[in-house]
DRENPA-3360 file (N, C-alpha, C; in nm, 2 decimals, always signed):
BEGIN
1 = XXXXXXXX = -0.27/+13.12/+7.64/-0.35/+13.06/+7.52/-0.41/+12.92/+7.57 ~ -0.34/+12.86/+7.67/-0.37/+12.72/+7.70/-0.45/+12.73/+7.78 ~ -0.45/+12.84/+7.86/-0.57/+12.87/+7.98/-0.66/+12.91/+7.94 ~ -0.70/+13.02/+7.81/-0.81/+13.04/+7.75/-0.89/+12.93/+7.70 ~ -0.80/+12.85/+7.61/-0.87/+12.70/+7.56/-0.92/+12.63/+7.66 ~ -0.87/+12.63/+7.76/-0.89/+12.50/+7.87/-1.01/+12.56/+7.93 ~ -1.04/+12.68/+7.97/-1.17/+12.77/+8.01/-1.29/+12.74/+7.92 ~ -1.28/+12.75/+7.78/-1.36/+12.76/+7.69/-1.41/+12.63/+7.69;
9 = XXXXXXXX = -1.33/+12.54/+7.71/-1.36/+12.33/+7.68/-1.47/+12.36/+7.80 ~ -1.41/+12.39/+7.90/-1.46/+12.37/+8.04/-1.62/+12.45/+8.04 ~ -1.64/+12.53/+7.97/-1.78/+12.65/+8.01/-1.85/+12.51/+7.87 ~ -1.78/+12.44/+7.81/-1.87/+12.40/+7.71/-1.93/+12.23/+7.71 ~ -1.81/+12.21/+7.82/-1.92/+12.11/+7.90/-1.98/+12.15/+7.95 ~ -1.97/+12.22/+8.07/-2.09/+12.26/+8.14/-2.23/+12.30/+8.07 ~ -2.22/+12.35/+7.94/-2.33/+12.36/+7.91/-2.40/+12.23/+7.86 ~ -2.31/+12.14/+7.77/-2.31/+12.02/+7.71/-2.41/+11.94/+7.87;
17 = XXXXXXXX = -2.36/+11.98/+7.98/-2.39/+11.87/+8.10/-2.55/+11.93/+8.15 ~ -2.57/+12.05/+8.10/-2.70/+12.15/+8.16/-2.83/+12.05/+8.13 ~ -2.93/+12.08/+8.22/-3.07/+12.03/+8.13/-3.09/+12.14/+8.05 ~ -3.18/+12.06/+7.96/-3.25/+12.16/+7.85/-3.31/+12.25/+7.88 ~ -3.40/+12.19/+7.98/-3.48/+12.31/+8.05/-3.54/+12.26/+8.17 ~ -3.51/+12.36/+8.23/-3.56/+12.34/+8.40/-3.73/+12.38/+8.40 ~ -3.83/+12.29/+8.44/-3.97/+12.36/+8.41/-3.98/+12.50/+8.52 ~ -4.07/+12.57/+8.48/-4.07/+12.67/+8.59/-4.19/+12.62/+8.70;
25 = XXXXXXXX = -4.19/+12.69/+8.82/-4.25/+12.67/+8.93/-4.43/+12.62/+8.86 ~ -4.51/+12.70/+8.79/-4.60/+12.72/+8.76/-4.61/+12.56/+8.72 ~ -4.54/+12.53/+8.64/-4.52/+12.39/+8.52/-4.53/+12.26/+8.68 ~ -4.43/+12.28/+8.72/-4.39/+12.17/+8.83/-4.56/+12.16/+8.93 ~ -4.59/+12.28/+8.96/-4.73/+12.26/+9.03/-4.81/+12.22/+8.95 ~ -4.84/+12.23/+8.83/-4.97/+12.14/+8.72/-4.94/+12.05/+8.73 ~ -4.78/+11.96/+8.70/-4.74/+11.84/+8.69/-4.79/+11.75/+8.83 ~ -4.78/+11.81/+8.90/-4.80/+11.75/+9.03/-4.94/+11.71/+9.07;
33 = XXXXXXXX = -5.02/+11.85/+9.03/-5.16/+11.85/+9.04/-5.25/+11.76/+8.97 ~ -5.22/+11.68/+8.84/-5.22/+11.65/+8.75/-5.20/+11.48/+8.75 ~ -5.05/+11.49/+8.87/-5.00/+11.36/+8.84/-4.92/+11.30/+8.69 ~ -4.87/+11.41/+8.65/-4.80/+11.40/+8.52/-4.68/+11.34/+8.54 ~ -4.56/+11.27/+8.45/-4.44/+11.25/+8.46/-4.40/+11.24/+8.33 ~ -4.29/+11.25/+8.27/-4.22/+11.26/+8.15/-4.24/+11.17/+8.08 ~ -4.26/+11.18/+7.96/-4.26/+11.06/+7.89/-4.23/+11.06/+7.73 ~ -4.19/+10.96/+7.66/-4.10/+10.99/+7.52/-4.24/+10.90/+7.41;
41 = XXXXXXXX = -4.30/+10.97/+7.35/-4.41/+10.93/+7.25/-4.37/+10.83/+7.15 ~ -4.39/+10.73/+7.08/-4.37/+10.63/+7.02/-4.33/+10.71/+6.87 ~ -4.26/+10.67/+6.76/-4.21/+10.74/+6.65/-4.35/+10.77/+6.56 ~ -4.42/+10.66/+6.55/-4.54/+10.64/+6.46/-4.61/+10.76/+6.51 ~ -4.65/+10.79/+6.61/-4.69/+10.90/+6.68/-4.68/+11.06/+6.62 ~ -4.57/+11.08/+6.64/-4.46/+11.16/+6.63/-4.46/+11.21/+6.49 ~ -4.47/+11.14/+6.38/-4.43/+11.14/+6.24/-4.60/+11.13/+6.22 ~ -4.69/+11.09/+6.23/-4.86/+11.08/+6.21/-4.92/+11.25/+6.21;
49 = XXXXXXXX = -5.00/+11.26/+6.11/-5.09/+11.36/+6.13/-5.22/+11.33/+6.22 ~ -5.26/+11.45/+6.26/-5.37/+11.47/+6.37/-5.50/+11.54/+6.33 ~ -5.59/+11.51/+6.38/-5.73/+11.57/+6.36/-5.76/+11.69/+6.53 ~ -5.82/+11.75/+6.50/-5.81/+11.87/+6.62/-5.95/+11.89/+6.65 ~ -6.09/+11.82/+6.63/-6.20/+11.81/+6.60/-6.28/+11.67/+6.65 ~ -6.32/+11.62/+6.76/-6.33/+11.49/+6.75/-6.45/+11.45/+6.69 ~ -6.58/+11.50/+6.69/-6.70/+11.50/+6.63/-6.71/+11.55/+6.48 ~ -6.69/+11.65/+6.45/-6.65/+11.67/+6.31/-6.52/+11.74/+6.26;
57 = XXXXXXXX = -6.44/+11.69/+6.22/-6.27/+11.69/+6.22/-6.34/+11.79/+6.05 ~ -6.28/+11.89/+6.01/-6.24/+11.94/+5.93/-6.14/+11.92/+5.83 ~ -6.03/+11.90/+5.91/-5.87/+11.89/+5.84/-5.82/+11.79/+5.91 ~ -5.70/+11.74/+5.85/-5.61/+11.69/+5.90/-5.48/+11.79/+5.93 ~ -5.42/+11.78/+6.05/-5.31/+11.89/+6.04/-5.17/+11.76/+6.04 ~ -5.08/+11.84/+6.07/-4.96/+11.77/+6.11/-4.81/+11.80/+6.02 ~ -4.75/+11.71/+6.05/-4.71/+11.60/+6.17/-4.74/+11.66/+6.29 ~ -4.75/+11.57/+6.42/-4.72/+11.60/+6.52/-4.56/+11.66/+6.58;
65 = XXXXXXXX = -4.47/+11.61/+6.51/-4.38/+11.62/+6.51/-4.35/+11.77/+6.43 ~ -4.40/+11.85/+6.35/-4.41/+11.98/+6.30/-4.46/+12.06/+6.38 ~ -4.57/+12.02/+6.42/-4.66/+12.10/+6.54/-4.57/+12.16/+6.69 ~ -4.50/+12.04/+6.72/-4.37/+12.05/+6.79/-4.31/+12.15/+6.81 ~ -4.21/+12.15/+6.71/-4.11/+12.22/+6.63/-4.14/+12.36/+6.61 ~ -4.33/+12.37/+6.60/-4.35/+12.48/+6.59/-4.38/+12.57/+6.72 ~ -4.37/+12.54/+6.82/-4.40/+12.60/+6.92/-4.25/+12.69/+6.99 ~ -4.26/+12.82/+7.02/-4.17/+12.93/+7.04/-4.11/+12.86/+7.20;
73 = XXXXXXXX = -4.17/+12.82/+7.30/-4.11/+12.83/+7.40/-4.09/+12.64/+7.45 ~ -3.98/+12.63/+7.54/-3.94/+12.51/+7.59/-4.08/+12.43/+7.61 ~ -4.06/+12.27/+7.56/-4.16/+12.19/+7.54/-4.11/+12.03/+7.65 ~ -4.21/+11.99/+7.67/-4.22/+11.81/+7.75/-4.34/+11.75/+7.74 ~ -4.31/+11.62/+7.69/-4.40/+11.53/+7.67/-4.42/+11.51/+7.78 ~ -4.54/+11.44/+7.86/-4.62/+11.43/+7.99/-4.75/+11.31/+7.93 ~ -4.72/+11.23/+8.04/-4.85/+11.13/+8.05/-4.88/+11.16/+8.20 ~ -5.02/+11.11/+8.20/-5.04/+11.09/+8.36/-5.00/+10.93/+8.40;
81 = XXXXXXXX = -4.98/+10.92/+8.53/-4.89/+10.81/+8.58/-4.98/+10.67/+8.58 ~ -5.14/+10.73/+8.60/-5.21/+10.60/+8.56/-5.22/+10.55/+8.41 ~ -5.18/+10.62/+8.35/-5.21/+10.64/+8.19/-5.04/+10.52/+8.14 ~ -5.00/+10.57/+8.21/-4.82/+10.50/+8.17/-4.82/+10.37/+8.24 ~ -4.90/+10.33/+8.34/-4.91/+10.18/+8.38/-5.02/+10.14/+8.32 ~ -5.11/+10.18/+8.25/-5.19/+10.10/+8.16/-5.09/+10.04/+8.04 ~ -5.02/+10.16/+7.97/-4.93/+10.12/+7.88/-4.85/+10.01/+7.91 ~ -4.79/+10.02/+8.02/-4.72/+9.91/+8.06/-4.75/+9.78/+8.10;
89 = XXXXXXXX = -4.89/+9.78/+8.14/-4.93/+9.65/+8.13/-5.10/+9.64/+8.06 ~ -5.07/+9.61/+7.93/-5.20/+9.64/+7.86/-5.33/+9.54/+7.89 ~ -5.44/+9.60/+7.87/-5.55/+9.46/+7.87/-5.50/+9.35/+7.80 ~ -5.59/+9.22/+7.81/-5.55/+9.10/+7.77/-5.59/+9.06/+7.63 ~ -5.71/+9.18/+7.61/-5.77/+9.20/+7.48/-5.64/+9.18/+7.33 ~ -5.57/+9.21/+7.34/-5.47/+9.22/+7.25/-5.51/+9.35/+7.15 ~ -5.60/+9.45/+7.19/-5.65/+9.53/+7.11/-5.56/+9.66/+7.12 ~ -5.55/+9.74/+7.01/-5.47/+9.85/+7.00/-5.56/+9.98/+7.11;
97 = XXXXXXXX = -5.44/+10.05/+7.17/-5.48/+10.11/+7.26/-5.43/+10.28/+7.22 ~ -5.57/+10.34/+7.26/-5.53/+10.51/+7.29/-5.54/+10.55/+7.40 ~ -5.43/+10.65/+7.39/-5.42/+10.70/+7.55/-5.40/+10.86/+7.53 ~ -5.39/+10.89/+7.64/-5.37/+11.07/+7.66/-5.24/+11.11/+7.71 ~ -5.18/+11.20/+7.60/-5.04/+11.23/+7.61/-5.06/+11.41/+7.62 ~ -4.99/+11.50/+7.72/-4.96/+11.63/+7.70/-4.84/+11.69/+7.69 ~ -4.86/+11.78/+7.57/-4.74/+11.87/+7.55/-4.72/+11.99/+7.64 ~ -4.65/+11.98/+7.70/-4.63/+12.11/+7.76/-4.55/+12.22/+7.71;
105 = XXXXXXXX = -4.60/+12.32/+7.69/-4.54/+12.46/+7.67/-4.53/+12.57/+7.77 ~ -4.39/+12.55/+7.79/-4.38/+12.63/+7.96/-4.32/+12.78/+7.90 ~ -4.43/+12.87/+7.92/-4.41/+13.01/+7.82/-4.35/+13.12/+7.99 ~ -4.32/+13.21/+7.95/-4.32/+13.33/+8.05/-4.43/+13.36/+8.10 ~ -4.55/+13.38/+8.01/-4.69/+13.39/+8.02/-4.75/+13.32/+8.06 ~ -4.72/+13.20/+8.08/-4.81/+13.07/+8.13/-4.79/+12.96/+8.08 ~ -4.83/+12.86/+8.13/-4.82/+12.71/+8.08/-4.94/+12.65/+8.02 ~ -4.88/+12.60/+7.90/-5.02/+12.55/+7.81/-5.02/+12.42/+7.79;
113 = XXXXXXXX = -5.09/+12.36/+7.80/-5.10/+12.18/+7.76/-5.20/+12.17/+7.66 ~ -5.12/+12.10/+7.57/-5.16/+12.06/+7.42/-5.23/+11.93/+7.45 ~ -5.33/+11.86/+7.48/-5.41/+11.74/+7.51/-5.42/+11.65/+7.40 ~ -5.33/+11.53/+7.38/-5.33/+11.49/+7.23/-5.38/+11.33/+7.26 ~ -5.44/+11.28/+7.23/-5.46/+11.15/+7.21/-5.41/+11.08/+7.15 ~ -5.28/+10.99/+7.13/-5.23/+10.85/+7.05/-5.30/+10.78/+6.98 ~ -5.29/+10.79/+6.91/-5.38/+10.67/+6.80/-5.34/+10.61/+6.69 ~ -5.19/+10.62/+6.71/-5.09/+10.55/+6.57/-5.12/+10.43/+6.55;
121 = XXXXXXXX = -5.18/+10.34/+6.66/-5.19/+10.20/+6.62/-5.30/+10.15/+6.56 ~ -5.39/+10.26/+6.52/-5.53/+10.24/+6.48/-5.54/+10.24/+6.38 ~ -5.65/+10.16/+6.31/-5.69/+10.21/+6.14/-5.81/+10.29/+6.17 ~ -5.89/+10.31/+6.09/-6.02/+10.42/+6.11/-6.11/+10.32/+6.16 ~ -6.13/+10.21/+6.12/-6.23/+10.11/+6.16/-6.22/+10.09/+6.28 ~ -6.05/+10.06/+6.33/-6.06/+10.04/+6.50/-6.10/+10.16/+6.57 ~ -6.03/+10.27/+6.52/-6.07/+10.37/+6.58/-6.20/+10.39/+6.62 ~ -6.31/+10.37/+6.51/-6.48/+10.38/+6.58/-6.50/+10.24/+6.66;
129 = XXXXXXXX = -6.46/+10.14/+6.63/-6.46/+10.01/+6.74/-6.45/+10.06/+6.87 ~ -6.36/+10.16/+6.91/-6.27/+10.22/+7.03/-6.38/+10.29/+7.08 ~ -6.46/+10.36/+7.01/-6.55/+10.47/+7.03/-6.69/+10.37/+7.07 ~ -6.71/+10.27/+7.01/-6.85/+10.20/+7.06/-6.84/+10.17/+7.19 ~ -6.71/+10.14/+7.28/-6.70/+10.10/+7.42/-6.79/+10.17/+7.50 ~ -6.79/+10.32/+7.44/-6.83/+10.42/+7.52/-6.99/+10.50/+7.45 ~ -7.01/+10.48/+7.32/-7.12/+10.56/+7.27/-7.22/+10.45/+7.25 ~ -7.16/+10.29/+7.28/-7.30/+10.17/+7.19/-7.31/+10.20/+7.05;
137 = XXXXXXXX = -7.45/+10.18/+7.05/-7.51/+10.23/+6.91/-7.51/+10.35/+6.84 ~ -7.48/+10.45/+6.89/-7.45/+10.57/+6.87/-7.34/+10.62/+6.76 ~ -7.24/+10.51/+6.79/-7.08/+10.56/+6.78/-7.10/+10.57/+6.59 ~ -7.16/+10.48/+6.52/-7.16/+10.47/+6.40/-7.26/+10.62/+6.34 ~ -7.33/+10.61/+6.38/-7.39/+10.79/+6.37/-7.34/+10.91/+6.36 ~ -7.30/+10.92/+6.48/-7.18/+11.01/+6.54/-7.07/+11.01/+6.44 ~ -7.00/+10.91/+6.44/-6.85/+10.92/+6.37/-6.83/+10.83/+6.26 ~ -6.95/+10.76/+6.21/-6.92/+10.72/+6.10/-6.89/+10.80/+5.96;
145 = XXXXXXXX = -6.91/+10.94/+5.94/-6.89/+10.98/+5.83/-6.74/+11.06/+5.85 ~ -6.70/+11.05/+5.98/-6.53/+11.10/+6.00/-6.47/+10.95/+5.96 ~ -6.52/+10.83/+6.00/-6.39/+10.68/+5.99/-6.41/+10.71/+5.83 ~ -6.49/+10.74/+5.74/-6.52/+10.73/+5.60/-6.43/+10.82/+5.54 ~ -6.42/+10.94/+5.60/-6.31/+11.04/+5.57/-6.17/+11.02/+5.56 ~ -6.12/+10.93/+5.72/-6.03/+10.92/+5.73/-5.97/+10.79/+5.65 ~ -6.01/+10.70/+5.64/-6.03/+10.57/+5.53/-5.96/+10.65/+5.41 ~ -6.03/+10.72/+5.38/-5.99/+10.80/+5.22/-5.84/+10.86/+5.24;
153 = XXXXXXXX = -5.84/+10.93/+5.35/-5.73/+10.99/+5.35/-5.59/+10.90/+5.40 ~ -5.64/+10.78/+5.49/-5.52/+10.71/+5.47/-5.48/+10.62/+5.35 ~ -5.59/+10.57/+5.28/-5.56/+10.52/+5.15/-5.52/+10.61/+5.05 ~ -5.49/+10.74/+5.08/-5.43/+10.79/+5.00/-5.29/+10.86/+5.01 ~ -5.22/+10.75/+5.15/-5.11/+10.80/+5.19/-5.09/+10.87/+5.30 ~ -5.21/+10.93/+5.36/-5.16/+11.03/+5.50/-5.17/+10.92/+5.63 ~ -5.06/+10.94/+5.66/-5.06/+10.87/+5.79/-5.11/+10.92/+5.94 ~ -5.18/+10.85/+6.01/-5.24/+10.89/+6.08/-5.18/+10.89/+6.26;
161 = XXXXXXXX = -5.14/+11.00/+6.31/-5.09/+11.01/+6.45/-5.20/+11.00/+6.58 ~ -5.29/+11.08/+6.55/-5.42/+11.10/+6.68/-5.47/+11.21/+6.66 ~ -5.50/+11.25/+6.76/-5.61/+11.36/+6.79/-5.56/+11.49/+6.88 ~ -5.54/+11.60/+6.84/-5.53/+11.69/+6.97/-5.73/+11.76/+7.02 ~ -5.73/+11.68/+7.15/-5.84/+11.70/+7.21/-5.86/+11.83/+7.29 ~ -5.79/+11.87/+7.34/-5.78/+12.01/+7.43/-5.65/+12.09/+7.42 ~ -5.71/+12.20/+7.43/-5.58/+12.31/+7.46/-5.64/+12.39/+7.57 ~ -5.52/+12.37/+7.72/-5.56/+12.40/+7.84/-5.42/+12.53/+7.86;
169 = XXXXXXXX = -5.46/+12.64/+7.92/-5.38/+12.74/+7.95/-5.38/+12.73/+8.11 ~ -5.28/+12.69/+8.17/-5.26/+12.74/+8.34/-5.37/+12.64/+8.41 ~ -5.38/+12.54/+8.33/-5.47/+12.44/+8.40/-5.64/+12.47/+8.38 ~ -5.64/+12.55/+8.27/-5.79/+12.60/+8.30/-5.79/+12.56/+8.08 ~ -5.93/+12.51/+8.06/-5.94/+12.52/+7.92/-6.00/+12.62/+7.83 ~ -5.98/+12.62/+7.72/-5.98/+12.78/+7.68/-6.12/+12.75/+7.59 ~ -6.13/+12.91/+7.62/-6.30/+12.94/+7.61/-6.36/+12.97/+7.49 ~ -6.46/+12.87/+7.41/-6.56/+12.92/+7.29/-6.51/+12.87/+7.14;
177 = XXXXXXXX = -6.37/+12.82/+7.15/-6.29/+12.77/+7.04/-6.25/+12.61/+7.05 ~ -6.31/+12.51/+6.94/-6.24/+12.39/+6.94/-6.07/+12.40/+6.89 ~ -6.02/+12.31/+6.95/-5.84/+12.35/+6.88/-5.84/+12.32/+6.74 ~ -5.94/+12.28/+6.67/-5.93/+12.30/+6.52/-5.92/+12.48/+6.50 ~ -6.05/+12.50/+6.57/-6.01/+12.66/+6.57/-5.92/+12.74/+6.55 ~ -5.86/+12.69/+6.70/-5.72/+12.80/+6.74/-5.62/+12.74/+6.67 ~ -5.61/+12.66/+6.62/-5.48/+12.64/+6.49/-5.47/+12.68/+6.42 ~ -5.63/+12.72/+6.34/-5.62/+12.81/+6.20/-5.61/+12.95/+6.22;
185 = XXXXXXXX = -5.70/+13.00/+6.30/-5.74/+13.14/+6.32/-5.61/+13.24/+6.44 ~ -5.58/+13.11/+6.51/-5.47/+13.19/+6.64/-5.37/+13.13/+6.66 ~ -5.31/+13.01/+6.63/-5.19/+12.97/+6.61/-5.11/+12.99/+6.46 ~ -5.19/+13.00/+6.33/-5.14/+13.00/+6.17/-5.06/+12.87/+6.20 ~ -5.14/+12.75/+6.25/-5.07/+12.64/+6.21/-5.16/+12.56/+6.12 ~ -5.12/+12.55/+5.97/-5.18/+12.52/+5.85/-5.25/+12.39/+5.87 ~ -5.36/+12.34/+5.82/-5.37/+12.21/+5.79/-5.32/+12.14/+5.66 ~ -5.31/+12.04/+5.65/-5.25/+11.98/+5.54/-5.39/+11.89/+5.44;
193 = XXXXXXXX = -5.45/+11.83/+5.48/-5.53/+11.78/+5.44/-5.69/+11.78/+5.43 ~ -5.74/+11.84/+5.37/-5.93/+11.88/+5.35/-5.99/+11.74/+5.38 ~ -6.07/+11.70/+5.50/-6.15/+11.55/+5.50/-6.28/+11.59/+5.41 ~ -6.33/+11.69/+5.43/-6.45/+11.70/+5.35/-6.47/+11.71/+5.23 ~ -6.35/+11.77/+5.19/-6.32/+11.75/+5.02/-6.25/+11.63/+4.98 ~ -6.16/+11.58/+5.07/-6.11/+11.45/+5.05/-5.96/+11.49/+4.94 ~ -5.91/+11.60/+5.01/-5.79/+11.64/+4.93/-5.68/+11.69/+4.98 ~ -5.56/+11.69/+4.95/-5.46/+11.73/+5.02/-5.44/+11.87/+4.97;
201 = XXX = -5.38/+11.98/+5.09/-5.36/+12.10/+5.05/-5.21/+12.13/+5.06 ~ -5.24/+12.25/+5.00/-5.07/+12.33/+5.00/-5.02/+12.25/+4.91 ~ -5.07/+12.20/+4.81/-4.98/+12.11/+4.69/-4.95/+12.21/+4.58;
% end
């Protein structure tokens, strides 16, 4: 009886000490090619909602943590080494940063990267101010309506985490659908807020 108990305890210890998931060869190959390293996202990002269409989002989805839990294969959060260095040494402006994160889903059929942008430190106004760096005077016209809708959602209690910008399979962008369409049509991940209607869903 003592021998059996000792063996069981040793087996349990081995399980506890073993890594939760060893990345597949394909996942390791993609990480190396893109310079990706493991990263722990901030709680505000994980607990926040997200859009999945940069130009004209219809919905808010989330939380990011709920999306993570909905994945069927082992997952790992990754970031580009250069982005990690930028976060570790932020610019002197003191303004909030947005940066790219990769949620790697390592499946037997292929490796999927859900490419998020962490915007959890931004208000909707700061979100559009960030875009003015790249779009100049076009930013208000292109993103103004989205900013107003996000402001209404935030005023109603919705907490923003960021944006799902791309979905890549084995390093290749998906064809023909925005991430928003893929979430609704292919992945059955339901939205929780209708931005155009300004109303929560599923209540």
